[in-house]
N, C-alpha and C positions, 0 to 999 in steps of 0.2 A: 069155746073153743070154734075159730072160725070154720076150719077145715074137717072137721071132727066128719071120720067115718070116710071122707072124701079119698079116693085114689088117683094118688099123681104119679105118672111116669116122667122123669126127669134124665134128661139125654146129656151125657157129659157129666154126670153130676159126681164123678171122683174127685174133683178139685174146682178151686175158684169161684166163679158165679154159680156153679150147679154144685156144686157142695153147700155153699151158703143159702142157697134154694132150698136144697135138700132139708137142711136142718132147721131152717125158718118154718117150712109145712109139716115138719115131725112136732114140734112145739103146738102148732094149731090145730095139732090132733088128726093131720092128715097119713093115710097108710102110703108110705113114698116106695116108689121103686127108682131103685140107682141104676142106670143106666152108663156105662163106659167099654171102653174096648176089652177084648181078651186077651191082653199082655201086660206083662209088666211096663214099667209101674203103674197103670193103669188098675190093672186088679187090686195091687195093693190097696192103693188111694182109694178105692168104691170100698172096700171090705173094711177099711179104718172109719169110714163115714157112716156104716153100717153099725157098726159095733157103738159108736158115740150114740146115735139115735137108738139102738137096743138098750143099752145103759140106762137112758133118761126114760126109759118105757115106753119108748114108741113102737112102732112095727113098720116093719122096714122089708124088703126082698131086694135082692142084686140081681139082675138078667144084664149078661155081658153081650155084647153086639156093636157092628159098627153104626152108626147113625145114615151114614152116607149109603148102606149097602139095603136094597130094598127087601132082601129075603132075611137077612138079618132082624130087620126092624119090624117086617111080619111076624115072623118067631116072637121076637121081642113082645110085641102087642098081646099075640097068642098066651103066651105065659103068663102075661098079667091077666088076662080074661080067666084064663084057667085057675089061677090062683085067686083072686078074689071076686071073680065073676064080671065085674064091671072095668071100666076106664075113665075117671071123671074130669082130670086135667092132666094136659099135654104140655110141657115146658120145652120148646125147642131152643136148646142151650148147646148143645154140640157145636163145633167149627170143624167140622173132617175135613181130610183132605192131608197128602203129606207134602209137608214142607221144607225146604232144604234152609237150613238159617243161614247158609252162607251165597247163597244166590241172590242175584243182583236184583232190588226191586226197583229198579230204574225203569220208565214205561219203555223207553227205547231197547230195553236189555231182557224183559220178561218173555218165557218163552211159552209155545202153546201147553206145554207142562203143566207150567206153573199156573197158566189161566185155568186149566181145567182143574187142575186140585184146590186151588185157591177160591175159584168164582161157581163153576157147574155143581161141586159136589157139596157144598155147604147149602148155595141155594136149592139143589135136590132134595137136600135133609130134609129142610123146613118144609117144602112143597107136597113130596111124598106120604114122609109122617103126618103129617097134620090130616091129609086126606084116608090115611090108615086112623087116626084117632077116631077122627070126627064119621068114620062109616059105624063106628063101634058103637061111638056114641048116639048116632041115630039108631040104630039097632036095638039096643038096651032103652030108649026111648024116655030119656032122662036128659036135663040141660047139662051142658059140657064148658069146659071153657080151655083155650090154648094160649099159651104166652110164649111170644115169641122172641129171644135176646137180640136187639142189633147192636146201635153203638151210635157216640156220637160224629163219628166217622160216616155215617149216611147224609150229612149234613154239609160239614165241613171236610174240606179236602187238604190232604198234608201232600208234601212233596214224593212220598214213596208209597202211598196207599191207593192205587189205581184199583189194582184188583179187591184189594180188603175193602174199602171205602164205595167202592162200585157195587160189591157182593150186599153190602149192608143194607143202601139204598133200595136195592132191589128187593130186598126182604122188607123192609118197610111197606115198599108199595104193593108187595105180594099179601101183606096182613090186612090192608085195606078191602082187597078182592077177596078175602077170606072171611072177613067179617060180614060183607055185604052179602055172600050167597050162602052163610052159614047160619045168618040170623033166622032165618024162619026156622030153623030148627033148634032153635035156643042153645047155638052155641056161640058162646062169645070168643072174637079171637082180639088180642092186643099183642103190641109191642112195649118192650122195656129198651131204651136206649141208655145205658151206661158210660159215663167218662172212661178215665183213667182207674185201671183196679188195682190197688198196691199186695201183691200176696206173690208168692214165692218164685214163680214163673218170669214174674216181671221184675224180681229182685236181682236178677241175674246180671242185668245192665243198668244199673241206678242210674249212670250219666246218661244214658242215652234217654231215660225216663225223665230227668231234670230238665233237658235242652228241650222236649217234646212238650211238657207239659209246665208253664210256668207257675208253679202253685207248691207250699212248703211240702206237701205229704200226697199221697194217693187217695183214691176213695176204697170206701169201706165196702168189701163184700158182701159183710153181712146184711148192708140197708139194701143190697140188690134184693137180696131172698126176702126181709120185710116188704119191699117194693112189689114183689109177686105175689104176697099174700094178698096187698090190698087189691093188685091187678085182678085177682079171681075174682073181685066182684063189682070189676067197671063195666055197668054195660056197653057193649059197642057205640061209640059216637055221641055218648052223653057227656058232657063236660062235667066232669071234676077231678077235685087235685087229691092226690094222695102224698102225704107227708112221709117221707122215706131218709132218714138222717143218714149221710154218709154217699146217699146211692147216686153216683155218678158226681159227686160234691169231694171236689179238688181242694176245697180252701175252706171248709169247714160249718158250712151253714148248711142247712137241708135243701134236698132237692126236692122239685117235684115232677109228678107224670103230667105233662100237658096233651091235650088234644091237638092233633094236629091243623085244622084251622084257628087255631091261637098261637101266636108267635112265640109266647111266652115273656119270661122277662129279657131285658137285654141282655147280650153278650156271651160268650161262649169259652169252653175251656181253651185256655192259652192266651184268651187274648185280654183278661184284667176283669172281664165283667163277670157276674153270678153265672153258673154253671146251671145249666137245663139238662131235663131227661123227658122230651116229649113221647106221647104215646100216638101210635101208629093211627088211633082211629078213635 
């Protein structure tokens, strides 16, 4: 087991990519801490994931809290340390912030509140929560790892993603700085940039999905979790490829994690080429 006895905190792990990552980490022997919002349906989803892990013989705790609220996350990290005595891995998966599904996402009609909710809060969460985790890792005097979930939107623009795409691009750049500054402390920081993920939250609008992503089916959420397990072992800025079936893969072929300095194979999702998933460091 590659993560045996490692303590992993995964934000937003009650559903989607976070859920897949939690299950993958548990299968590899990690002690998983599921974090999600303290309100329904998030609480129910988080407890359901915990039940799956326990049923498979894994060790798991659920600690609720808003990933964009610093006081909440200070409490979450303190709870992890109180329970396990350490924190080895942080996965910045949650994309916090309130979003009105009926609000326009056209650039000229975006409000300042939309900008605050959709850009500032997710960026702050990845920034501050990595600070909290890294300080704990340094204090305990052992190597650690941070993985931030970005998106193919960090590189390719759609006509409605001026906030989301810009925020994901900012996270990619943030990871580069974090990796450089935390490397002397033996803390690796990497990013995973999935493509379209097929799960229940996306399936509510399949027509839009087919129009936006010109592939037969969406990528597999479990593949991102498997990619995160591999990413846990990737030294920052070292060129290595990690196979992850259906990881950001909308067409059925394996995706790869690429160093940012490497342009990777030609093609991006929606253009008919091979999808790619690149590491930010």
